[in-house]
N, C-alpha and C positions, 0 to 999 in steps of 0.2 A: 503493500500500499503506499502511496505517494503523498505529500503534503504536510507530512507530521516533524516538520522542523523543528529546532531546539526553540526557535523564537514565534512557530504555530502554535505549540504545544501549550509557551507560555503564556501566549495572546486566547487560546483556550481557557486555560486555568483563568486567568483574570476575570475571563467573560462569564464563568461558572460561581467564580466568588461573587462577583457583583449582584448579580441578578438571581441567585438560585434559591431567596426568601422573599423575591417579590413576582407571585404567584399571580397576579394581577394584569401586569404588564407581558406576559409570556404569550399574549397572543401578537402584540405589539411587535416583540421580538420576530416570532415566526412570517410576519408579514415583510418583514425587511431582507436584504440581502446582507451576506454575510460583510460585502465592503461596505455597507452605511453603518453595521452595525459596528464595526471595527474604530471607523470616524466617528462615531458617538461616543464610543467607549473611551477615545484615547484623548478627547479634544474635551470632556467635558467633567469638571472638576466635583459638581455634585448630584447629589440622587434629584434633587426635584428638574435638573439641567438639562437630567439625561431623559427623565422621563418628557420632559417638553417636546425635546427634539424628537424622539420615537414618534409621540403624536403626531405634530407637525409632518413631520417627513414620509408618516403611514397617509395623514387624511389630505396632501398637498400632492400626494404623490412625486414627491422630489427625487430627478435624478441623483445619485453621487456625486456627480458635480456642483447642481444645483444645492444639494447636504452641506459640500464645503464651504460654497458661497458665503450661505447662513451663519456657520459656523465662525468664520473669517469674519463677517460682518456685527458678529458679536448679537444677535438675533435675541438670544435669550437675556443676555444682562439691557440690551435696552428694553424690551419689554415691562422687566423688573422694574425697573429705576425709574420710566416716562411709562406709566399705565396710559392706554389709548383714553381720554377724555371724550364725552359724547355728550350733546344735550337733552334736556330732560325729555322733549319728544321724542328723541331717537330713543332713550334705554325703554321709552313705554312701548312705541312699536313697534322695535324692530329690537326684541330685549336683547338677542344673539349676535346682535351688534357689534358687540365687544371683542366677539373670538374671529370676526371677517376684518376689520379694518385694525391698521397700526398707526402709530403714533409717530412713526416716521420710516420713510420709506429711501431705501437705497436704489441710489442710477444711474452709479460711477461707470456703466456701461455706455451710456451716452457720450463719456470723454469730453465734458462742456469744460469750454476754459471759466475761468474766477468769475471774469465779467460777462454776463450772457442778457440775453431779454427773455421775454414771455415768449416769441416764437420759436426764438431756437430751442428752448424748453418744449414748446408742443410739438415741432416737426420733428426733434429728436425723439420723443416719447412714438410717436407714430411710427418712423422710420424704423425701430429698433420694438414693436408693439409686441411681438412674441415674450422677448424678454421680461418688459411693462407688467403684462400677463399674469406670468410668471411670479414676481413680485407683489402684483395685487395679492393675488391666490386663485385657487385654483376654476373657483364658481363664477368666475368673470367672464361676462361676453359683450365685446367692441362694437360701440355703436354707430358712433361717429364722432367727430372732429369740427370747431367749428361749428357747432348743430345749429341748424336756425329756429329762430325761436320769434313769433311773430304777438304784438300786444298793441292794441289802440293803433295798429296800421305803422307801429313802429316796428324797425327789423335786429334783435339781438343775434351776438350768435355764444354760443357756450361753448367753452373748449374741447371739453373731451366729456362723453356721454358713454356709461356702461350699463351692462344690466347685471344684475348680480343672480342665479340662479335658485341659491337657497335661500335669499333673503326674498325671491320674485317682486322685485323691484328695480326701478332704473336709478342709476346712482352716478350724479353730476359734479365732477372735477375741476374747480375752478384753480387758474396757476399764478398765484404771485411769485415774483423774482426777488421781493423784497422779505422785510419783516414782517408778522400779521401785525394788521392793524384793525380794533373792533369795526370799523364802518366797513371793512372789506363784507362783513356777512351780511349785510343788508342786500347787495346784489344775488349772492347766493341765494339769498331766503326769495327772491324774487326770482329767479328761477327757479327752482323748487315750485313755487306756487303754479308760474307756466307750464311746468312737465304736469304737475298733477290734472290740472286744469285741461289743457290741450292734447297733451303726449299718452299720457299710463293709459294705458286698456284698464277695461273693469275689472277683470281678475285680480291686475297685479296691489300690489299694497301699494300704501305712501311712497314716495321718491326721495332718497338719501342726497346729501348734500357736503363734499370733503372739500376744504376747503388747503389747497397744496402749496405751502410755503417757503422761501428758504431758508426762514429761522422765525424762532417764536419766545414770546415771554410765557412761561406757565400759569404764572397768575393772571396774566392780563386774557391769557384762553378761557382759565379758569372762569373770569367776572362775565368775561364776554359770553360764552354759552351758559351762564347761569339762568338767562331772563329769557334766552332766543325763543322764538316760538315754534321753529321747525326743528323736522330730524337733523343736524349737521353735525360737523364734528372738524376739528383745526390741527393739520398734521405737516409734518415738513420733511422735505427729500433733502437727500447728502449726496453731493454729486460727487464725492470721495469715501472709501473704506474707513471707518471708524476707528480712533486708536483701541484696539482691544484691550491691552493693558491698563488702560488709565478706566476702561468703565469696569475690568474686573476690580480695579481699585478701588473703585467707586461700589461696587457691591458687595466688595469684603468689610468697607466702613458701615454699608447697610446691615451685614449682619452682627459686626459687633455692636453697632448700636442698640440693637434690638436685643442682644444677650443683655449689656448691660441695663438694662429697663427691665430685664428678667421675664421676659416677655418672648416667645417662637417669635422670628420673622414671617410676617404678614406678605404672602406673595401676590400680587394681584398680575397674576401670568393668563394671558389670555389665551387659551387654547380649545381645539374641538374637544367635547367631550367622550368619553368612552363610546363606542358602538354598543348598540345594544344586542345581542345573539337571538336568534328568533326561536323559542322552542319548539322541539319536536311536537309534532301531533300528535295523539293516542291515535291508534287506529282502532277503528271500527270493526268490533265482532258478528 
């Protein structure tokens, strides 16, 4: 028999010692390839971090290359340290939205210069649409760019329009290459109202708006969303891979602070819930 080198045997033993007392995630381990499992095992330090990537890789059907990209981009650290902030209407209308959207999106594949315009950002996202859809999530479907909306005899254009199959609703994305300002939400809410009145089909749920900004102040976002009347959220895009070492250091501080307060750290990690397995039907005699 081949493949049982000393290194492989060591990895198999490490794999067993890590997961032998975790029966709840055994199904996830079997869904992924050995390459996927080795990537997660080798680059994740904490138990909840490993479970996060296992669930995300299974739910999003990531290739091993995309999994490696998300690990390098410190997705777990970003989700823990900056959980997605949703408006009250969005939480009420779409309770599962927190597992669908992120607080920040990596678009390093666009190779944008430091100084770029909204047209550059939009053009790049459309040209690299496949990669952007992978970054958004597997249930997003592209509808159009500069989507035309007419209200009161005036013509407007929505930057990007998608449809999310799991939430059964349109998702409008407005792009801003500057820091988030509260007045940006007004235009986005106007577009959502127009979509729900004139574009949304009868069987679809209320539309969601995403304001994708170059940067944002978390406190300003929280204040702006607290009284928002539409299902919306504010996220930021990153044109370069984040400093993973810095994020890991911040996460370590997060754990130390929680331990000093004699409380277990509360990790607000948005990830898909475990899949329910259907119970076998009893045969009629």
